[in-house]
C-alpha positions as CSV (number, residue, x, y, z in Angstrom):
1,M,0.0,-0.8,-0.1
2,E,1.5,3.2,-0.7
3,L,1.9,5.4,1.5
4,S,-0.5,8.3,0.5
5,Q,-3.5,5.5,0.7
6,I,-2.4,4.8,4.6
7,P,-4.3,7.3,6.6
8,Q,-7.6,6.3,4.2
9,A,-7.4,3.0,4.9
10,W,-7.1,3.0,8.4
11,A,-9.1,5.8,8.8
12,E,-11.7,2.9,6.9
13,R,-10.9,1.1,10.0
14,G,-11.5,3.3,12.6
15,F,-8.3,4.0,13.3
16,S,-6.4,7.9,13.1
17,C,-3.3,7.4,11.4
18,T,0.6,10.0,12.2
19,I,3.4,9.9,9.6
20,W,6.5,9.9,11.8
21,T,9.9,10.3,10.9
22,D,13.4,9.0,13.9
23,P,16.8,9.7,13.1
24,P,18.9,6.2,13.8
25,G,18.9,5.1,17.4
26,Q,15.8,7.1,18.8
27,V,13.9,4.2,21.3
28,W,10.4,5.6,22.5
29,A,10.1,3.0,25.8
30,N,7.8,1.8,27.7
31,F,4.4,3.6,25.8
32,V,0.8,2.2,27.1
33,H,-2.6,3.7,25.6
34,E,-6.0,2.5,26.2
35,V,-7.1,1.9,22.4
36,D,-5.2,-0.3,20.8
37,E,-2.5,1.2,18.1
38,L,-1.4,0.1,14.9
39,V,1.7,1.1,13.5
40,T,3.5,0.4,9.8
41,L,6.7,0.9,8.3
42,V,7.4,3.1,5.1
43,E,11.1,2.8,4.9
44,G,13.8,2.6,6.6
45,E,14.1,-0.2,9.8
46,I,11.9,-0.5,13.2
47,E,11.8,-2.9,16.6
48,L,8.6,-3.4,18.1
49,S,8.7,-5.3,21.4
50,F,6.1,-5.7,23.5
51,Q,4.1,-8.4,25.1
52,G,6.8,-11.0,25.7
53,Q,8.0,-10.6,21.2
54,T,10.1,-8.5,19.7
55,L,9.3,-7.8,16.1
56,R,10.6,-6.5,13.2
57,P,8.5,-5.3,10.4
58,R,9.4,-5.5,6.9
59,I,8.4,-2.2,4.7
60,G,4.5,-1.9,4.5
61,E,3.6,-4.6,7.4
62,E,1.1,-3.9,9.3
63,V,1.5,-4.3,12.9
64,L,-1.0,-4.6,15.7
65,I,-0.8,-3.3,19.4
66,P,-2.6,-4.0,22.0
67,A,-4.8,-1.6,24.2
68,G,-3.0,-1.4,27.8
69,A,-0.1,-3.0,26.4
70,R,2.9,-2.3,27.0
71,H,5.6,-1.2,23.8
72,T,8.9,0.1,23.1
73,V,9.9,1.3,19.4
74,H,13.0,1.4,17.9
75,N,14.7,2.5,15.7
76,I,17.5,0.3,14.5
77,G,18.6,1.2,11.2
78,A,21.8,3.6,9.9
79,T,19.2,6.2,9.0
80,T,16.6,8.2,9.7
81,N,13.6,5.8,9.5
82,R,9.8,6.6,8.5
83,W,6.2,4.9,10.0
84,C,2.8,5.4,10.8
85,F,1.3,5.0,14.1
86,G,-2.6,5.9,14.6
87,Y,-4.8,5.1,17.7
88,K,-8.6,3.2,17.3
89,H,-11.4,5.1,18.1
90,K,-12.5,4.6,21.4
91,D,-16.4,5.7,19.8
92,Y,-15.4,3.6,16.3
93,R,-18.7,1.7,16.2
94,Q,-20.6,4.6,17.0
95,I,-19.3,7.0,14.5
96,I,-19.7,5.1,11.7
97,R,-23.5,3.8,13.0
98,A,-24.5,7.5,13.3
99,P,-26.4,8.3,10.3
100,G,-24.7,11.0,8.2
101,R,-21.7,10.6,9.9
102,E,-18.0,9.8,8.1
103,P,-15.9,7.4,10.4
104,H,-13.2,9.9,11.3
């Protein structure tokens, strides 16, 4: 999937989408969210650790981090990476059922 298609595809599934870049070695440690989070690598390398597992997704591969899972994201590459992350809207099911409203 092209980067330009990710925000709309995720919105249709009830997720926000932010495009992020990190320098080599950047670590975002021990985050916990009340809702599910999606992560997709766009370029470079990334390592995700949560629930006793460590994943190194390929470009375009989607990873779901469950709500409440303590997680760490690390740019393990020698270059800047770019990745998308998004959070499940808490009221997604209510939004898509409301007449005349689009999910956002």
